[in-house]
N, CA, C and O of each residue as an XYZ file, in Angstrom:
368
protein
N    -156.375   -194.061   -121.316
C    -156.337   -193.409   -120.257
C    -157.074   -193.541   -118.868
O    -158.283   -193.488   -118.646
N    -155.919   -193.746   -117.905
C    -156.767   -194.342   -116.422
C    -157.754   -192.684   -116.206
O    -157.454   -191.597   -116.700
N    -158.748   -192.951   -115.466
C    -159.566   -191.980   -114.762
C    -159.687   -192.037   -113.425
O    -159.511   -190.919   -112.940
N    -160.004   -193.206   -112.295
C    -159.866   -193.440   -111.217
C    -158.368   -192.785   -110.472
O    -157.356   -192.626   -111.154
N    -158.411   -192.499   -109.215
C    -157.292   -192.263   -109.057
C    -156.244   -193.246   -108.369
O    -155.056   -193.038   -108.121
N    -157.017   -194.370   -108.134
C    -155.888   -195.824   -107.663
C    -155.690   -196.344   -109.442
O    -154.510   -196.653   -109.610
N    -156.140   -196.433   -110.154
C    -155.619   -197.088   -111.581
C    -154.661   -195.569   -112.035
O    -153.920   -195.950   -112.941
N    -154.373   -193.940   -111.754
C    -153.623   -193.265   -111.957
C    -152.059   -193.970   -111.088
O    -150.995   -194.343   -111.582
N    -152.438   -193.935   -109.914
C    -151.345   -194.494   -109.280
C    -150.699   -195.972   -109.540
O    -149.578   -196.357   -109.207
N    -151.558   -196.575   -110.119
C    -150.914   -198.183   -110.763
C    -150.168   -197.652   -111.904
O    -149.015   -197.935   -112.229
N    -150.777   -197.048   -112.327
C    -149.865   -196.404   -113.661
C    -148.725   -196.049   -113.294
O    -147.845   -196.604   -113.952
N    -148.289   -195.225   -112.370
C    -147.375   -194.663   -111.811
C    -146.159   -195.668   -111.540
O    -144.978   -195.517   -111.852
N    -146.742   -196.684   -110.904
C    -146.128   -197.879   -110.047
C    -145.615   -198.636   -111.257
O    -144.434   -198.968   -111.148
N    -146.278   -199.024   -112.496
C    -146.258   -199.494   -113.446
C    -144.597   -198.827   -113.755
O    -143.510   -199.386   -113.606
N    -144.844   -197.747   -114.124
C    -144.121   -197.099   -114.748
C    -142.428   -197.043   -114.101
O    -141.433   -196.932   -114.818
N    -142.414   -197.151   -112.583
C    -141.265   -197.123   -112.138
C    -140.932   -198.800   -111.771
O    -139.785   -199.241   -111.840
N    -142.019   -199.577   -111.406
C    -141.594   -200.525   -111.939
C    -140.890   -201.377   -112.859
O    -140.065   -202.247   -112.580
N    -141.307   -201.029   -113.975
C    -140.754   -201.510   -115.288
C    -139.502   -200.896   -115.593
O    -138.798   -201.663   -116.249
N    -138.953   -199.764   -115.350
C    -137.573   -199.085   -115.368
C    -136.717   -200.134   -114.508
O    -135.605   -200.584   -114.784
N    -137.447   -200.381   -113.501
C    -136.260   -200.967   -112.478
C    -136.087   -202.519   -113.297
O    -134.968   -202.967   -113.546
N    -136.974   -203.030   -113.556
C    -136.906   -204.315   -114.057
C    -136.360   -204.741   -115.527
O    -135.955   -205.778   -116.054
N    -136.574   -203.321   -115.925
C    -135.641   -203.172   -117.271
C    -133.812   -203.076   -117.190
O    -132.982   -203.669   -117.879
N    -133.622   -202.102   -116.082
C    -132.212   -202.097   -115.222
C    -131.859   -203.505   -114.978
O    -130.964   -203.979   -115.678
N    -132.356   -204.156   -114.200
C    -132.072   -205.257   -113.555
C    -132.021   -206.223   -114.724
O    -131.009   -206.918   -114.825
N    -132.864   -206.333   -115.503
C    -132.398   -207.755   -116.655
C    -131.431   -207.409   -117.441
O    -131.055   -208.266   -118.241
N    -130.797   -206.160   -117.444
C    -129.796   -205.716   -118.480
C    -128.238   -205.997   -117.763
O    -127.391   -206.651   -118.372
N    -128.006   -205.480   -116.543
C    -127.375   -205.865   -115.796
C    -127.459   -207.741   -115.737
O    -126.561   -208.275   -116.389
N    -128.337   -208.605   -115.101
C    -128.790   -209.842   -115.071
C    -127.941   -210.453   -117.004
O    -127.216   -211.445   -117.085
N    -128.251   -209.706   -118.042
C    -127.804   -210.373   -119.280
C    -126.472   -210.212   -119.511
O    -125.868   -211.224   -119.867
N    -125.695   -208.921   -119.366
C    -124.384   -208.651   -118.953
C    -123.248   -209.713   -118.220
O    -122.089   -210.055   -118.457
N    -124.049   -209.952   -117.423
C    -123.500   -211.110   -116.591
C    -123.572   -212.416   -116.906
O    -122.714   -213.182   -116.466
N    -124.297   -212.738   -117.476
C    -124.729   -213.771   -118.103
C    -124.039   -213.980   -119.742
O    -124.175   -215.174   -120.010
N    -123.642   -213.555   -120.423
C    -123.068   -212.625   -121.470
C    -121.613   -213.089   -121.492
O    -120.953   -213.623   -122.383
N    -121.165   -212.548   -119.638
C    -119.530   -212.952   -119.668
C    -119.564   -213.889   -119.186
O    -118.450   -214.220   -118.780
N    -120.638   -214.866   -118.901
C    -120.183   -215.990   -118.308
C    -120.138   -216.980   -120.208
O    -119.577   -218.040   -120.481
N    -120.528   -216.543   -120.640
C    -120.882   -217.575   -122.181
C    -119.341   -217.081   -122.850
O    -118.692   -217.927   -123.466
N    -118.915   -215.972   -122.727
C    -117.740   -215.773   -123.159
C    -116.593   -216.372   -122.990
O    -115.756   -216.624   -123.857
N    -116.532   -216.735   -121.210
C    -115.483   -216.992   -120.497
C    -115.504   -218.503   -120.901
O    -114.437   -218.892   -121.375
N    -116.760   -219.677   -120.789
C    -117.135   -220.687   -120.943
C    -116.411   -220.528   -122.810
O    -115.514   -221.317   -123.107
N    -116.638   -220.045   -123.315
C    -116.040   -219.795   -124.710
C    -114.168   -220.363   -125.346
O    -113.440   -220.957   -126.142
N    -114.376   -219.483   -124.076
C    -112.897   -219.223   -124.673
C    -111.794   -220.547   -123.374
O    -110.658   -220.417   -122.917
N    -112.548   -221.369   -123.244
C    -111.978   -222.597   -122.391
C    -111.907   -222.544   -121.133
O    -111.016   -223.201   -120.593
N    -112.707   -221.852   -120.416
C    -113.129   -222.063   -119.160
C    -112.777   -221.838   -117.866
O    -113.299   -220.858   -117.334
N    -111.939   -222.574   -117.152
C    -110.918   -222.494   -116.058
C    -111.655   -221.573   -115.053
O    -112.873   -221.413   -114.967
N    -110.395   -220.832   -114.096
C    -110.949   -220.231   -112.849
C    -111.758   -219.019   -113.247
O    -112.716   -218.607   -112.593
N    -111.222   -218.372   -114.578
C    -112.476   -217.032   -114.546
C    -114.029   -217.555   -115.216
O    -115.037   -216.854   -115.303
N    -113.873   -219.042   -115.663
C    -114.923   -219.212   -115.726
C    -116.340   -219.512   -114.281
O    -117.491   -219.135   -114.061
N    -115.408   -220.310   -113.699
C    -116.145   -220.439   -112.534
C    -116.315   -219.117   -111.376
O    -117.093   -219.311   -110.442
N    -115.921   -218.407   -111.419
C    -115.863   -217.126   -110.802
C    -117.429   -216.521   -111.453
O    -118.553   -216.290   -111.007
N    -116.858   -216.454   -112.503
C    -118.154   -215.823   -113.466
C    -119.435   -216.414   -113.174
O    -120.506   -215.813   -113.087
N    -119.245   -217.527   -113.046
C    -120.586   -218.383   -113.093
C    -121.010   -218.190   -111.560
O    -122.211   -218.374   -111.364
N    -120.565   -217.995   -110.909
C    -120.605   -217.732   -109.142
C    -121.050   -216.565   -109.049
O    -121.973   -216.396   -108.252
N    -120.485   -215.266   -109.913
C    -121.743   -213.753   -109.882
C    -122.901   -214.100   -110.605
O    -123.911   -213.523   -110.200
N    -123.096   -215.048   -111.775
C    -124.406   -214.981   -112.257
C    -124.889   -215.843   -111.764
O    -126.063   -215.969   -112.113
N    -124.478   -216.715   -110.924
C    -125.912   -217.678   -109.934
C    -126.344   -216.384   -108.954
O    -127.521   -216.042   -108.840
N    -125.358   -215.783   -108.337
C    -125.564   -214.613   -107.118
C    -126.740   -213.785   -108.041
O    -127.935   -213.750   -107.747
N    -126.259   -213.280   -108.955
C    -127.193   -212.165   -109.760
C    -128.569   -212.942   -109.825
O    -129.496   -212.622   -109.080
N    -128.677   -214.032   -110.793
C    -129.822   -214.778   -111.115
C    -130.640   -215.464   -109.824
O    -131.597   -216.135   -110.211
N    -130.449   -215.434   -108.243
C    -131.175   -215.662   -107.155
C    -131.380   -214.059   -106.937
O    -132.561   -213.978   -106.598
N    -130.999   -213.137   -106.951
C    -130.971   -211.680   -106.855
C    -132.320   -211.332   -107.139
O    -133.070   -210.810   -106.314
N    -132.717   -211.706   -108.650
C    -133.185   -211.188   -109.885
C    -134.425   -212.214   -109.557
O    -135.425   -211.855   -110.179
N    -134.597   -213.113   -108.947
C    -135.522   -214.227   -108.284
C    -136.111   -213.477   -107.414
O    -137.219   -212.965   -107.579
N    -135.305   -213.348   -106.291
C    -135.891   -212.742   -104.970
C    -136.502   -211.337   -104.791
O    -137.207   -211.066   -103.818
N    -136.147   -210.282   -105.957
C    -136.658   -209.063   -106.116
C    -138.214   -209.663   -107.494
O    -139.254   -209.006   -107.537
N    -138.080   -210.462   -108.081
C    -139.249   -211.225   -108.548
C    -139.222   -210.254   -109.743
O    -140.315   -209.960   -110.227
N    -138.063   -209.696   -110.299
C    -137.632   -209.510   -111.842
C    -137.766   -211.044   -112.835
O    -138.206   -211.186   -113.977
N    -137.386   -211.720   -112.194
C    -138.025   -212.977   -113.045
C    -138.354   -214.121   -112.087
O    -138.224   -214.070   -110.864
N    -138.721   -214.983   -112.679
C    -139.655   -216.172   -111.864
C    -138.259   -216.921   -111.258
O    -137.185   -216.810   -111.849
N    -138.422   -217.761   -109.907
C    -137.574   -218.449   -109.586
C    -137.395   -219.568   -110.274
O    -136.335   -220.158   -110.062
N    -138.229   -220.081   -111.138
C    -138.180   -221.082   -111.725
C    -137.426   -221.242   -113.168
O    -136.838   -222.223   -113.625
N    -137.627   -220.038   -113.689
C    -136.609   -218.980   -114.765
C    -134.696   -219.225   -113.957
O    -133.648   -219.695   -114.400
N    -134.971   -218.812   -113.080
C    -133.564   -218.728   -112.323
C    -133.079   -220.115   -112.359
O    -131.984   -220.354   -112.869
N    -133.671   -220.873   -111.952
C    -132.986   -221.992   -111.538
C    -132.852   -222.577   -112.415
O    -131.981   -223.446   -112.425
N    -133.945   -222.265   -113.911
C    -133.470   -223.374   -114.953
C    -132.401   -222.702   -115.479
O    -131.719   -223.530   -116.083
N    -131.713   -221.153   -115.578
C    -130.976   -220.645   -116.314
C    -129.808   -221.205   -115.298
O    -128.758   -221.127   -115.937
N    -129.616   -221.592   -114.341
C    -128.558   -221.676   -113.099
C    -128.242   -223.074   -113.790
O    -127.061   -223.213   -114.109
N    -129.028   -224.044   -114.052
C    -129.005   -225.579   -114.210
C    -128.116   -225.636   -115.713
O    -127.186   -226.433   -115.840
N    -128.534   -224.667   -116.855
C    -127.907   -224.920   -117.882
C    -126.496   -224.109   -117.758
O    -125.796   -224.436   -118.717
N    -125.964   -223.356   -117.087
C    -125.146   -222.723   -116.916
C    -124.368   -223.631   -116.110
O    -123.158   -223.770   -116.287
N    -125.047   -224.278   -115.197
C    -123.866   -225.133   -114.525
C    -123.465   -226.868   -115.584
O    -122.455   -227.570   -115.532
N    -124.633   -227.022   -116.361
C    -124.502   -227.788   -117.035
C    -123.306   -227.425   -118.431
O    -122.412   -228.172   -118.827
N    -123.534   -226.555   -118.763
C    -122.269   -225.703   -119.659
C    -120.345   -225.738   -119.574
O    -119.358   -225.786   -120.308
N    -120.768   -225.669   -118.017
C    -119.482   -225.212   -116.938
C    -118.655   -226.505   -117.011
O    -117.489   -226.773   -117.302
N    -119.671   -227.152   -116.651
C    -119.026   -228.917   -115.990
C    -118.800   -229.522   -117.534
O    -117.828   -230.269   -117.644
N    -119.417   -229.332   -118.469
C    -119.112   -229.353   -119.871
C    -117.864   -229.347   -120.684
O    -117.545   -230.215   -121.496
N    -117.154   -228.214   -120.362
C    -116.208   -227.474   -120.488
C    -114.908   -228.176   -119.250
O    -113.756   -228.507   -119.533
N    -115.529   -228.231   -117.986
C    -114.854   -229.058   -117.120
C    -113.943   -230.330   -117.245
O    -112.816   -230.598   -116.828
N    -115.185   -231.231   -118.229
C    -114.938   -232.583   -118.736
C    -114.063   -232.901   -119.690
O    -113.229   -233.806   -119.705
N    -114.484   -231.546   -121.016
C    -113.344   -231.994   -121.922
C    -111.926   -231.798   -122.235
O    -111.242   -230.777   -122.166
N    -111.646   -232.933   -122.576
C    -110.116   -233.004   -122.450
C    -109.264   -231.462   -123.000
O    -109.764   -230.924   -123.987
N    -108.226   -230.899   -122.474
C    -107.971   -229.810   -123.590
C    -106.738   -230.452   -124.095
O    -106.123   -231.332   -123.492
N    -106.452   -230.002   -125.125
C    -105.316   -230.731   -126.103
C    -104.020   -229.923   -126.162
O    -103.075   -230.322   -126.842
């Protein structure tokens, strides 16, 4: 348990930040899950739009320092590769 005033304040701040970051990560994960599902169902225009919203969510999370900017860039790159792979795959 913290004893000094500054340590107590830091604990209060950490509780608030943790709650915000967890909520932001939950929203981000759900958007990424929607992209995975749309890519699994063949892609198309729906996959492009969900990818675009996921890219925006990743950038927003990186700007808010919920996730590291390099982690956001890595996830965007992997999503783009998967989206491009489904585009180039011939539809039978």
